[in-house]
C-alpha positions as CSV (number, residue, x, y, z in Angstrom):
1,M,96.1,61.4,151.4
2,R,95.4,61.9,147.8
3,K,97.1,64.7,145.8
4,L,96.7,66.2,142.4
5,F,99.4,65.9,139.8
6,L,100.0,67.4,136.3
7,L,101.6,64.9,133.9
8,I,102.8,65.8,130.4
9,H,103.2,62.9,128.0
10,A,105.5,63.3,125.0
11,P,106.6,61.0,122.2
12,G,108.9,58.2,123.1
13,A,111.4,56.2,121.1
14,G,108.4,54.1,119.7
15,W,106.6,57.2,118.3
16,I,106.4,57.1,114.5
17,E,107.0,60.6,113.1
18,G,104.5,61.7,110.5
19,K,101.7,59.7,112.0
20,S,98.9,61.3,114.1
21,R,98.2,60.2,117.6
22,S,95.3,57.9,116.5
23,E,97.5,56.4,113.7
24,Q,100.3,55.2,116.2
25,D,100.7,51.5,116.8
26,G,98.5,50.3,119.7
27,W,96.2,53.4,119.7
28,R,93.0,51.4,120.6
29,A,94.7,49.6,123.5
30,H,96.1,52.9,124.8
31,A,92.8,54.7,124.5
32,D,91.0,51.8,126.3
33,F,93.6,51.9,129.1
34,M,93.2,55.7,129.5
35,N,89.4,55.5,129.5
36,G,89.7,52.9,132.3
37,L,91.8,55.3,134.3
38,T,89.3,58.1,133.8
39,A,86.4,55.8,134.7
40,R,88.0,54.9,138.1
41,G,88.8,58.6,138.9
42,F,92.6,58.3,138.6
43,V,92.7,60.6,135.6
44,L,90.4,63.6,136.2
45,L,91.1,65.6,133.0
46,G,93.2,65.0,129.9
47,G,93.9,66.0,126.4
48,P,96.4,67.2,123.8
49,V,98.3,70.4,124.3
50,S,100.1,70.1,121.0
51,E,100.3,67.7,118.0
52,T,102.4,65.3,120.1
53,E,102.0,66.2,123.8
54,A,99.1,65.6,126.2
55,L,98.4,67.0,129.6
56,L,96.7,64.9,132.3
57,V,95.4,65.9,135.7
58,I,95.8,62.9,138.0
59,D,94.5,62.1,141.5
60,A,97.0,59.9,143.2
61,K,98.7,59.1,146.5
62,D,102.2,59.9,145.2
63,E,104.5,59.8,142.2
64,D,105.3,56.1,142.8
65,E,101.6,55.2,142.4
66,I,101.6,57.1,139.1
67,D,104.7,55.2,137.9
68,R,103.1,51.9,138.9
69,V,99.8,52.6,137.1
70,F,101.5,53.8,133.8
71,E,103.7,50.6,133.8
72,G,100.5,49.0,132.5
73,D,99.9,51.5,129.7
74,P,100.4,49.8,126.3
75,W,102.1,53.0,125.0
76,H,104.5,53.1,127.9
77,I,105.3,49.4,127.4
78,S,106.0,50.0,123.6
79,K,107.7,53.3,124.3
80,V,105.3,55.2,122.1
81,L,104.9,57.7,125.0
82,R,107.1,58.8,127.8
83,V,106.6,61.1,130.8
84,K,108.1,64.4,129.9
85,E,107.1,66.1,133.2
86,L,105.3,65.3,136.4
87,R,104.5,67.9,139.0
88,E,102.4,68.0,142.1
89,W,99.6,70.6,141.8
90,T,98.1,72.6,144.6
91,I,94.9,74.4,143.6
92,L,94.5,77.9,145.1
93,L,91.9,79.3,142.7
94,E,88.7,77.5,141.9
95,H,85.4,78.9,140.6
96,G,82.8,78.9,143.4
97,V,85.2,77.8,146.1
98,E,87.0,80.1,148.6
99,H,90.4,79.0,149.6
100,P,92.3,80.4,152.5
101,T,94.9,83.0,151.6
């Protein structure tokens, strides 16, 4: 069974202070990796929530699957990014959809 997760990425040891997200080493490879995850439906939504942090909504089997997938992210490999927080998310409110209370 698939579940939804919220993942917050934050700068890792490889993040270069003073450079924007798109100026970090390996930006294009990371962006291509993330676009691929979105194209296959693994990442449903994503974007910055601050100058350095990003929030992703992920559709995955479990946290282990998420860990395995992000092992291939160029920015995880080079430690530009790290997972700051990962939580399972249960949606109770959704526009146009009634959920049992």
